[in-house]
mmCIF file as gemmi writes it, N, C-alpha and C atoms, coordinates in Angstrom:
data_model
loop_
_atom_site.group_PDB
_atom_site.id
_atom_site.type_symbol
_atom_site.label_atom_id
_atom_site.label_alt_id
_atom_site.label_comp_id
_atom_site.label_asym_id
_atom_site.label_entity_id
_atom_site.label_seq_id
_atom_site.pdbx_PDB_ins_code
_atom_site.Cartn_x
_atom_site.Cartn_y
_atom_site.Cartn_z
_atom_site.occupancy
_atom_site.B_iso_or_equiv
_atom_site.pdbx_formal_charge
_atom_site.auth_seq_id
_atom_site.auth_asym_id
_atom_site.pdbx_PDB_model_num
ATOM 1 N N . MET Axp A 1 ? 179.584 83.659 108.622 1 0 ? 1 A 1
ATOM 2 C CA . MET Axp A 1 ? 180.983 83.656 109.012 1 0 ? 1 A 1
ATOM 3 C C . MET Axp A 1 ? 181.612 84.979 108.599 1 0 ? 1 A 1
ATOM 4 N N . LYS Axp A 2 ? 182.425 85.529 109.494 1 0 ? 2 A 1
ATOM 5 C CA . LYS Axp A 2 ? 183.169 86.751 109.185 1 0 ? 2 A 1
ATOM 6 C C . LYS Axp A 2 ? 184.269 86.432 108.171 1 0 ? 2 A 1
ATOM 7 N N . PRO Axp A 3 ? 184.626 87.4 107.327 1 0 ? 3 A 1
ATOM 8 C CA . PRO Axp A 3 ? 185.745 87.185 106.404 1 0 ? 3 A 1
ATOM 9 C C . PRO Axp A 3 ? 187.049 86.975 107.178 1 0 ? 3 A 1
ATOM 10 N N . VAL Axp A 4 ? 187.879 86.1 106.67 1 0 ? 4 A 1
ATOM 11 C CA . VAL Axp A 4 ? 189.152 85.777 107.306 1 0 ? 4 A 1
ATOM 12 C C . VAL Axp A 4 ? 190.243 85.874 106.246 1 0 ? 4 A 1
ATOM 13 N N . THR Axp A 5 ? 191.377 86.458 106.628 1 0 ? 5 A 1
ATOM 14 C CA . THR Axp A 5 ? 192.529 86.536 105.733 1 0 ? 5 A 1
ATOM 15 C C . THR Axp A 5 ? 193.598 85.577 106.227 1 0 ? 5 A 1
ATOM 16 N N . VAL Axp A 6 ? 194.09 84.759 105.317 1 0 ? 6 A 1
ATOM 17 C CA . VAL Axp A 6 ? 195.12 83.776 105.653 1 0 ? 6 A 1
ATOM 18 C C . VAL Axp A 6 ? 196.327 84.025 104.762 1 0 ? 6 A 1
ATOM 19 N N . GLN Axp A 7 ? 197.492 84.123 105.39 1 0 ? 7 A 1
ATOM 20 C CA . GLN Axp A 7 ? 198.743 84.25 104.648 1 0 ? 7 A 1
ATOM 21 C C . GLN Axp A 7 ? 199.541 82.973 104.896 1 0 ? 7 A 1
ATOM 22 N N . ILE Axp A 8 ? 199.991 82.348 103.824 1 0 ? 8 A 1
ATOM 23 C CA . ILE Axp A 8 ? 200.767 81.115 103.92 1 0 ? 8 A 1
ATOM 24 C C . ILE Axp A 8 ? 202.159 81.377 103.379 1 0 ? 8 A 1
ATOM 25 N N . CYS Axp A 9 ? 203.161 81.07 104.177 1 0 ? 9 A 1
ATOM 26 C CA . CYS Axp A 9 ? 204.544 81.198 103.71 1 0 ? 9 A 1
ATOM 27 C C . CYS Axp A 9 ? 204.813 80.091 102.693 1 0 ? 9 A 1
ATOM 28 N N . VAL Axp A 10 ? 205.34 80.478 101.547 1 0 ? 10 A 1
ATOM 29 C CA . VAL Axp A 10 ? 205.712 79.495 100.535 1 0 ? 10 A 1
ATOM 30 C C . VAL Axp A 10 ? 207.21 79.575 100.228 1 0 ? 10 A 1
ATOM 31 N N . GLY Axp A 11 ? 207.963 79.993 101.258 1 0 ? 11 A 1
ATOM 32 C CA . GLY Axp A 11 ? 209.412 79.925 101.138 1 0 ? 11 A 1
ATOM 33 C C . GLY Axp A 11 ? 209.819 78.462 101.046 1 0 ? 11 A 1
ATOM 34 N N . THR Axp A 12 ? 211.046 78.209 100.695 1 0 ? 12 A 1
ATOM 35 C CA . THR Axp A 12 ? 211.515 76.849 100.461 1 0 ? 12 A 1
ATOM 36 C C . THR Axp A 12 ? 211.244 75.919 101.636 1 0 ? 12 A 1
ATOM 37 N N . HIS Axp A 13 ? 211.623 76.315 102.83 1 0 ? 13 A 1
ATOM 38 C CA . HIS Axp A 13 ? 211.471 75.432 103.996 1 0 ? 13 A 1
ATOM 39 C C . HIS Axp A 13 ? 210.001 75.151 104.292 1 0 ? 13 A 1
ATOM 40 N N . CYS Axp A 14 ? 209.172 76.179 104.285 1 0 ? 14 A 1
ATOM 41 C CA . CYS Axp A 14 ? 207.742 75.983 104.568 1 0 ? 14 A 1
ATOM 42 C C . CYS Axp A 14 ? 207.084 75.12 103.495 1 0 ? 14 A 1
ATOM 43 N N . THR Axp A 15 ? 207.462 75.333 102.241 1 0 ? 15 A 1
ATOM 44 C CA . THR Axp A 15 ? 206.903 74.517 101.164 1 0 ? 15 A 1
ATOM 45 C C . THR Axp A 15 ? 207.278 73.056 101.356 1 0 ? 15 A 1
ATOM 46 N N . MET Axp A 16 ? 208.534 72.814 101.709 1 0 ? 16 A 1
ATOM 47 C CA . MET Axp A 16 ? 208.979 71.435 101.941 1 0 ? 16 A 1
ATOM 48 C C . MET Axp A 16 ? 208.261 70.797 103.129 1 0 ? 16 A 1
ATOM 49 N N . MET Axp A 17 ? 207.806 71.619 104.063 1 0 ? 17 A 1
ATOM 50 C CA . MET Axp A 17 ? 207.154 71.101 105.267 1 0 ? 17 A 1
ATOM 51 C C . MET Axp A 17 ? 205.623 71.074 105.162 1 0 ? 17 A 1
ATOM 52 N N . GLY Axp A 18 ? 205.069 71.324 103.97 1 0 ? 18 A 1
ATOM 53 C CA . GLY Axp A 18 ? 203.64 71.123 103.775 1 0 ? 18 A 1
ATOM 54 C C . GLY Axp A 18 ? 202.787 72.34 103.52 1 0 ? 18 A 1
ATOM 55 N N . ALA Axp A 19 ? 203.387 73.476 103.213 1 0 ? 19 A 1
ATOM 56 C CA . ALA Axp A 19 ? 202.601 74.687 102.993 1 0 ? 19 A 1
ATOM 57 C C . ALA Axp A 19 ? 201.597 74.535 101.852 1 0 ? 19 A 1
ATOM 58 N N . MET Axp A 20 ? 201.97 73.827 100.806 1 0 ? 20 A 1
ATOM 59 C CA . MET Axp A 20 ? 201.05 73.688 99.668 1 0 ? 20 A 1
ATOM 60 C C . MET Axp A 20 ? 199.864 72.791 100.022 1 0 ? 20 A 1
ATOM 61 N N . ASN Axp A 21 ? 200.062 71.832 100.916 1 0 ? 21 A 1
ATOM 62 C CA . ASN Axp A 21 ? 198.937 71.015 101.389 1 0 ? 21 A 1
ATOM 63 C C . ASN Axp A 21 ? 197.94 71.899 102.135 1 0 ? 21 A 1
ATOM 64 N N . LEU Axp A 22 ? 198.461 72.827 102.933 1 0 ? 22 A 1
ATOM 65 C CA . LEU Axp A 22 ? 197.595 73.771 103.636 1 0 ? 22 A 1
ATOM 66 C C . LEU Axp A 22 ? 196.827 74.635 102.644 1 0 ? 22 A 1
ATOM 67 N N . TYR Axp A 23 ? 197.517 75.091 101.635 1 0 ? 23 A 1
ATOM 68 C CA . TYR Axp A 23 ? 196.889 75.922 100.605 1 0 ? 23 A 1
ATOM 69 C C . TYR Axp A 23 ? 195.725 75.18 99.949 1 0 ? 23 A 1
ATOM 70 N N . GLU Axp A 24 ? 195.941 73.929 99.587 1 0 ? 24 A 1
ATOM 71 C CA . GLU Axp A 24 ? 194.892 73.133 98.954 1 0 ? 24 A 1
ATOM 72 C C . GLU Axp A 24 ? 193.705 72.926 99.899 1 0 ? 24 A 1
ATOM 73 N N . ALA Axp A 25 ? 193.979 72.682 101.174 1 0 ? 25 A 1
ATOM 74 C CA . ALA Axp A 25 ? 192.904 72.491 102.145 1 0 ? 25 A 1
ATOM 75 C C . ALA Axp A 25 ? 192.078 73.767 102.29 1 0 ? 25 A 1
ATOM 76 N N . LEU Axp A 26 ? 192.749 74.915 102.314 1 0 ? 26 A 1
ATOM 77 C CA . LEU Axp A 26 ? 192.042 76.184 102.442 1 0 ? 26 A 1
ATOM 78 C C . LEU Axp A 26 ? 191.249 76.509 101.182 1 0 ? 26 A 1
ATOM 79 N N . GLN Axp A 27 ? 191.773 76.148 100.028 1 0 ? 27 A 1
ATOM 80 C CA . GLN Axp A 27 ? 191.03 76.358 98.788 1 0 ? 27 A 1
ATOM 81 C C . GLN Axp A 27 ? 189.725 75.568 98.82 1 0 ? 27 A 1
ATOM 82 N N . SER Axp A 28 ? 189.746 74.367 99.382 1 0 ? 28 A 1
ATOM 83 C CA . SER Axp A 28 ? 188.518 73.571 99.452 1 0 ? 28 A 1
ATOM 84 C C . SER Axp A 28 ? 187.505 74.24 100.376 1 0 ? 28 A 1
ATOM 85 N N . MET Axp A 29 ? 187.99 74.923 101.435 1 0 ? 29 A 1
ATOM 86 C CA . MET Axp A 29 ? 187.08 75.665 102.305 1 0 ? 29 A 1
ATOM 87 C C . MET Axp A 29 ? 186.451 76.835 101.554 1 0 ? 29 A 1
ATOM 88 N N . GLN Axp A 30 ? 187.239 77.487 100.693 1 0 ? 30 A 1
ATOM 89 C CA . GLN Axp A 30 ? 186.713 78.582 99.868 1 0 ? 30 A 1
ATOM 90 C C . GLN Axp A 30 ? 185.613 78.065 98.95 1 0 ? 30 A 1
ATOM 91 N N . GLU Axp A 31 ? 185.842 76.898 98.378 1 0 ? 31 A 1
ATOM 92 C CA . GLU Axp A 31 ? 184.872 76.318 97.453 1 0 ? 31 A 1
ATOM 93 C C . GLU Axp A 31 ? 183.562 75.971 98.153 1 0 ? 31 A 1
ATOM 94 N N . GLU Axp A 32 ? 183.622 75.756 99.463 1 0 ? 32 A 1
ATOM 95 C CA . GLU Axp A 32 ? 182.428 75.478 100.239 1 0 ? 32 A 1
ATOM 96 C C . GLU Axp A 32 ? 181.682 76.765 100.593 1 0 ? 32 A 1
ATOM 97 N N . GLY Axp A 33 ? 182.218 77.907 100.172 1 0 ? 33 A 1
ATOM 98 C CA . GLY Axp A 33 ? 181.525 79.17 100.361 1 0 ? 33 A 1
ATOM 99 C C . GLY Axp A 33 ? 181.986 79.996 101.545 1 0 ? 33 A 1
ATOM 100 N N . LEU Axp A 34 ? 183.031 79.578 102.242 1 0 ? 34 A 1
ATOM 101 C CA . LEU Axp A 34 ? 183.533 80.371 103.361 1 0 ? 34 A 1
ATOM 102 C C . LEU Axp A 34 ? 184.328 81.55 102.824 1 0 ? 34 A 1
ATOM 103 N N . GLU Axp A 35 ? 184.194 82.696 103.501 1 0 ? 35 A 1
ATOM 104 C CA . GLU Axp A 35 ? 184.879 83.915 103.059 1 0 ? 35 A 1
ATOM 105 C C . GLU Axp A 35 ? 186.314 83.931 103.567 1 0 ? 35 A 1
ATOM 106 N N . ILE Axp A 36 ? 187.178 83.277 102.81 1 0 ? 36 A 1
ATOM 107 C CA . ILE Axp A 36 ? 188.591 83.199 103.173 1 0 ? 36 A 1
ATOM 108 C C . ILE Axp A 36 ? 189.406 83.778 102.034 1 0 ? 36 A 1
ATOM 109 N N . THR Axp A 37 ? 190.229 84.768 102.363 1 0 ? 37 A 1
ATOM 110 C CA . THR Axp A 37 ? 191.179 85.312 101.398 1 0 ? 37 A 1
ATOM 111 C C . THR Axp A 37 ? 192.515 84.651 101.688 1 0 ? 37 A 1
ATOM 112 N N . ILE Axp A 38 ? 193.095 84.05 100.676 1 0 ? 38 A 1
ATOM 113 C CA . ILE Axp A 38 ? 194.368 83.352 100.85 1 0 ? 38 A 1
ATOM 114 C C . ILE Axp A 38 ? 195.445 84.107 100.088 1 0 ? 38 A 1
ATOM 115 N N . ASP Axp A 39 ? 196.505 84.477 100.802 1 0 ? 39 A 1
ATOM 116 C CA . ASP Axp A 39 ? 197.662 85.12 100.184 1 0 ? 39 A 1
ATOM 117 C C . ASP Axp A 39 ? 198.875 84.226 100.387 1 0 ? 39 A 1
ATOM 118 N N . LEU Axp A 40 ? 199.61 83.998 99.326 1 0 ? 40 A 1
ATOM 119 C CA . LEU Axp A 40 ? 200.867 83.266 99.427 1 0 ? 40 A 1
ATOM 120 C C . LEU Axp A 40 ? 201.971 84.3 99.558 1 0 ? 40 A 1
ATOM 121 N N . VAL Axp A 41 ? 202.769 84.182 100.611 1 0 ? 41 A 1
ATOM 122 C CA . VAL Axp A 41 ? 203.837 85.158 100.853 1 0 ? 41 A 1
ATOM 123 C C . VAL Axp A 41 ? 205.182 84.458 100.811 1 0 ? 41 A 1
ATOM 124 N N . ARG Axp A 42 ? 206.191 85.216 100.516 1 0 ? 42 A 1
ATOM 125 C CA . ARG Axp A 42 ? 207.52 84.637 100.31 1 0 ? 42 A 1
ATOM 126 C C . ARG Axp A 42 ? 208.144 84.089 101.589 1 0 ? 42 A 1
ATOM 127 N N . CYS Axp A 43 ? 208.123 84.872 102.663 1 0 ? 43 A 1
ATOM 128 C CA . CYS Axp A 43 ? 208.752 84.384 103.892 1 0 ? 43 A 1
ATOM 129 C C . CYS Axp A 43 ? 208.406 85.318 105.048 1 0 ? 43 A 1
ATOM 130 N N . PHE Axp A 44 ? 208.184 84.739 106.217 1 0 ? 44 A 1
ATOM 131 C CA . PHE Axp A 44 ? 207.959 85.526 107.43 1 0 ? 44 A 1
ATOM 132 C C . PHE Axp A 44 ? 209.24 85.625 108.255 1 0 ? 44 A 1
ATOM 133 N N . GLY Axp A 45 ? 210.298 84.937 107.832 1 0 ? 45 A 1
ATOM 134 C CA . GLY Axp A 45 ? 211.556 84.962 108.558 1 0 ? 45 A 1
ATOM 135 C C . GLY Axp A 45 ? 211.569 84.032 109.766 1 0 ? 45 A 1
ATOM 136 N N . ASP Axp A 46 ? 210.675 83.059 109.784 1 0 ? 46 A 1
ATOM 137 C CA . ASP Axp A 46 ? 210.615 82.105 110.898 1 0 ? 46 A 1
ATOM 138 C C . ASP Axp A 46 ? 211.045 80.72 110.447 1 0 ? 46 A 1
ATOM 139 N N . CYS Axp A 47 ? 212.138 80.654 109.771 1 0 ? 47 A 1
ATOM 140 C CA . CYS Axp A 47 ? 212.599 79.385 109.198 1 0 ? 47 A 1
ATOM 141 C C . CYS Axp A 47 ? 213.389 78.539 110.193 1 0 ? 47 A 1
ATOM 142 N N . LYS Axp A 48 ? 213.071 78.691 111.447 1 0 ? 48 A 1
ATOM 143 C CA . LYS Axp A 48 ? 213.758 77.913 112.472 1 0 ? 48 A 1
ATOM 144 C C . LYS Axp A 48 ? 213.307 76.466 112.404 1 0 ? 48 A 1
ATOM 145 N N . ALA Axp A 49 ? 214.117 75.578 112.944 1 0 ? 49 A 1
ATOM 146 C CA . ALA Axp A 49 ? 213.757 74.165 112.969 1 0 ? 49 A 1
ATOM 147 C C . ALA Axp A 49 ? 212.424 73.969 113.684 1 0 ? 49 A 1
ATOM 148 N N . ASN Axp A 50 ? 211.597 73.154 113.117 1 0 ? 50 A 1
ATOM 149 C CA . ASN Axp A 50 ? 210.307 72.761 113.693 1 0 ? 50 A 1
ATOM 150 C C . ASN Axp A 50 ? 209.272 73.872 113.753 1 0 ? 50 A 1
ATOM 151 N N . GLU Axp A 51 ? 209.458 74.996 113.083 1 0 ? 51 A 1
ATOM 152 C CA . GLU Axp A 51 ? 208.432 76.039 113.078 1 0 ? 51 A 1
ATOM 153 C C . GLU Axp A 51 ? 207.717 76.126 111.736 1 0 ? 51 A 1
ATOM 154 N N . ALA Axp A 52 ? 208.19 75.425 110.751 1 0 ? 52 A 1
ATOM 155 C CA . ALA Axp A 52 ? 207.559 75.472 109.43 1 0 ? 52 A 1
ATOM 156 C C . ALA Axp A 52 ? 206.48 74.395 109.336 1 0 ? 52 A 1
ATOM 157 N N . PRO Axp A 53 ? 205.456 74.622 108.568 1 0 ? 53 A 1
ATOM 158 C CA . PRO Axp A 53 ? 205.142 75.845 107.85 1 0 ? 53 A 1
ATOM 159 C C . PRO Axp A 53 ? 204.53 76.908 108.761 1 0 ? 53 A 1
ATOM 160 N N . VAL Axp A 54 ? 204.67 78.147 108.343 1 0 ? 54 A 1
ATOM 161 C CA . VAL Axp A 54 ? 204.154 79.277 109.11 1 0 ? 54 A 1
ATOM 162 C C . VAL Axp A 54 ? 202.96 79.87 108.355 1 0 ? 54 A 1
ATOM 163 N N . VAL Axp A 55 ? 201.881 80.106 109.103 1 0 ? 55 A 1
ATOM 164 C CA . VAL Axp A 55 ? 200.655 80.665 108.542 1 0 ? 55 A 1
ATOM 165 C C . VAL Axp A 55 ? 200.203 81.8 109.456 1 0 ? 55 A 1
ATOM 166 N N . VAL Axp A 56 ? 199.691 82.877 108.872 1 0 ? 56 A 1
ATOM 167 C CA . VAL Axp A 56 ? 199.113 83.962 109.657 1 0 ? 56 A 1
ATOM 168 C C . VAL Axp A 56 ? 197.629 84.039 109.303 1 0 ? 56 A 1
ATOM 169 N N . VAL Axp A 57 ? 196.79 83.883 110.328 1 0 ? 57 A 1
ATOM 170 C CA . VAL Axp A 57 ? 195.342 84.002 110.161 1 0 ? 57 A 1
ATOM 171 C C . VAL Axp A 57 ? 194.94 85.313 110.817 1 0 ? 57 A 1
ATOM 172 N N . ASN Axp A 58 ? 194.419 86.24 109.998 1 0 ? 58 A 1
ATOM 173 C CA . ASN Axp A 58 ? 194.197 87.62 110.417 1 0 ? 58 A 1
ATOM 174 C C . ASN Axp A 58 ? 195.513 88.126 110.992 1 0 ? 58 A 1
ATOM 175 N N . ASP Axp A 59 ? 195.67 88.289 112.289 1 0 ? 59 A 1
ATOM 176 C CA . ASP Axp A 59 ? 196.944 88.775 112.829 1 0 ? 59 A 1
ATOM 177 C C . ASP Axp A 59 ? 197.652 87.749 113.703 1 0 ? 59 A 1
ATOM 178 N N . LYS Axp A 60 ? 197.146 86.526 113.771 1 0 ? 60 A 1
ATOM 179 C CA . LYS Axp A 60 ? 197.758 85.505 114.625 1 0 ? 60 A 1
ATOM 180 C C . LYS Axp A 60 ? 198.666 84.596 113.805 1 0 ? 60 A 1
ATOM 181 N N . LYS Axp A 61 ? 199.921 84.505 114.244 1 0 ? 61 A 1
ATOM 182 C CA . LYS Axp A 61 ? 200.89 83.646 113.581 1 0 ? 61 A 1
ATOM 183 C C . LYS Axp A 61 ? 200.768 82.238 114.15 1 0 ? 61 A 1
ATOM 184 N N . ILE Axp A 62 ? 200.671 81.26 113.268 1 0 ? 62 A 1
ATOM 185 C CA . ILE Axp A 62 ? 200.608 79.86 113.665 1 0 ? 62 A 1
ATOM 186 C C . ILE Axp A 62 ? 201.846 79.177 113.1 1 0 ? 62 A 1
ATOM 187 N N . VAL Axp A 63 ? 202.686 78.665 114.002 1 0 ? 63 A 1
ATOM 188 C CA . VAL Axp A 63 ? 203.893 77.955 113.57 1 0 ? 63 A 1
ATOM 189 C C . VAL Axp A 63 ? 203.617 76.456 113.629 1 0 ? 63 A 1
ATOM 190 N N . SER Axp A 64 ? 204.422 75.707 112.896 1 0 ? 64 A 1
ATOM 191 C CA . SER Axp A 64 ? 204.2 74.261 112.773 1 0 ? 64 A 1
ATOM 192 C C . SER Axp A 64 ? 202.744 74.003 112.404 1 0 ? 64 A 1
ATOM 193 N N . ALA Axp A 65 ? 202.264 74.78 111.468 1 0 ? 65 A 1
ATOM 194 C CA . ALA Axp A 65 ? 200.848 74.763 111.1 1 0 ? 65 A 1
ATOM 195 C C . ALA Axp A 65 ? 200.452 73.443 110.449 1 0 ? 65 A 1
ATOM 196 N N . THR Axp A 66 ? 199.287 72.976 110.854 1 0 ? 66 A 1
ATOM 197 C CA . THR Axp A 66 ? 198.659 71.826 110.215 1 0 ? 66 A 1
ATOM 198 C C . THR Axp A 66 ? 197.297 72.287 109.716 1 0 ? 66 A 1
ATOM 199 N N . SER Axp A 67 ? 196.727 71.534 108.817 1 0 ? 67 A 1
ATOM 200 C CA . SER Axp A 67 ? 195.39 71.88 108.32 1 0 ? 67 A 1
ATOM 201 C C . SER Axp A 67 ? 194.407 71.978 109.47 1 0 ? 67 A 1
ATOM 202 N N . GLU Axp A 68 ? 194.504 71.048 110.404 1 0 ? 68 A 1
ATOM 203 C CA . GLU Axp A 68 ? 193.577 71.018 111.532 1 0 ? 68 A 1
ATOM 204 C C . GLU Axp A 68 ? 193.716 72.274 112.392 1 0 ? 68 A 1
ATOM 205 N N . LYS Axp A 69 ? 194.954 72.639 112.725 1 0 ? 69 A 1
ATOM 206 C CA . LYS Axp A 69 ? 195.187 73.838 113.549 1 0 ? 69 A 1
ATOM 207 C C . LYS Axp A 69 ? 194.636 75.086 112.868 1 0 ? 69 A 1
ATOM 208 N N . VAL Axp A 70 ? 194.95 75.227 111.589 1 0 ? 70 A 1
ATOM 209 C CA . VAL Axp A 70 ? 194.559 76.427 110.858 1 0 ? 70 A 1
ATOM 210 C C . VAL Axp A 70 ? 193.047 76.491 110.706 1 0 ? 70 A 1
ATOM 211 N N . MET Axp A 71 ? 192.43 75.394 110.308 1 0 ? 71 A 1
ATOM 212 C CA . MET Axp A 71 ? 190.979 75.389 110.117 1 0 ? 71 A 1
ATOM 213 C C . MET Axp A 71 ? 190.238 75.621 111.431 1 0 ? 71 A 1
ATOM 214 N N . GLU Axp A 72 ? 190.752 75.048 112.509 1 0 ? 72 A 1
ATOM 215 C CA . GLU Axp A 72 ? 190.141 75.259 113.818 1 0 ? 72 A 1
ATOM 216 C C . GLU Axp A 72 ? 190.169 76.738 114.192 1 0 ? 72 A 1
ATOM 217 N N . TYR Axp A 73 ? 191.308 77.381 113.971 1 0 ? 73 A 1
ATOM 218 C CA . TYR Axp A 73 ? 191.422 78.797 114.304 1 0 ? 73 A 1
ATOM 219 C C . TYR Axp A 73 ? 190.534 79.646 113.385 1 0 ? 73 A 1
ATOM 220 N N . ILE Axp A 74 ? 190.459 79.305 112.114 1 0 ? 74 A 1
ATOM 221 C CA . ILE Axp A 74 ? 189.598 80.039 111.183 1 0 ? 74 A 1
ATOM 222 C C . ILE Axp A 74 ? 188.147 79.972 111.657 1 0 ? 74 A 1
ATOM 223 N N . MET Axp A 75 ? 187.706 78.808 112.052 1 0 ? 75 A 1
ATOM 224 C CA . MET Axp A 75 ? 186.323 78.66 112.497 1 0 ? 75 A 1
ATOM 225 C C . MET Axp A 75 ? 186.08 79.448 113.776 1 0 ? 75 A 1
ATOM 226 N N . GLU Axp A 76 ? 187.104 79.522 114.631 1 0 ? 76 A 1
ATOM 227 C CA . GLU Axp A 76 ? 186.98 80.272 115.891 1 0 ? 76 A 1
ATOM 228 C C . GLU Axp A 76 ? 186.868 81.773 115.631 1 0 ? 76 A 1
ATOM 229 N N . VAL Axp A 77 ? 187.745 82.314 114.81 1 0 ? 77 A 1
ATOM 230 C CA . VAL Axp A 77 ? 187.734 83.77 114.576 1 0 ? 77 A 1
ATOM 231 C C . VAL Axp A 77 ? 186.663 84.185 113.579 1 0 ? 77 A 1
ATOM 232 N N . GLY Axp A 78 ? 186.175 83.248 112.8 1 0 ? 78 A 1
ATOM 233 C CA . GLY Axp A 78 ? 185.175 83.582 111.808 1 0 ? 78 A 1
ATOM 234 C C . GLY Axp A 78 ? 183.747 83.547 112.318 1 0 ? 78 A 1
ATOM 235 N N . LYS Axp A 79 ? 183.573 83.162 113.584 1 0 ? 79 A 1
ATOM 236 C CA . LYS Axp A 79 ? 182.216 83.103 114.131 1 0 ? 79 A 1
ATOM 237 C C . LYS Axp A 79 ? 181.597 84.493 114.117 1 0 ? 79 A 1
ATOM 238 N N . VAL Axp A 80 ? 180.337 84.522 113.816 1 0 ? 80 A 1
ATOM 239 C CA . VAL Axp A 80 ? 179.617 85.805 113.767 1 0 ? 80 A 1
ATOM 240 C C . VAL Axp A 80 ? 179.195 86.198 115.161 1 0 ? 80 A 1
C-alpha cells in the first residue's frame, strides 16, 4: 500500500459530529500496519451545516465524513 496522509478537522463542530471516532478508526488501521499519517488540524473553514466532520485524504476533501467513506477512499488511493 502506498503511504497516505489524512488530516482530520478537530474544530468544535467537527469534533461534535464525530471527528474523534474517525481518528480512532484510522489509528486502528495504523496498528494493522497500513502506512497512514494522521494529522489533527484545527479547522478547514467548512463548518457549514451538514458538512462536518471534514477530512482531507492526500489532497481530496471529504465532507460529512464517515469511517466507511474515509477508509474506502484510503484503500482506493493507497493501491500499489
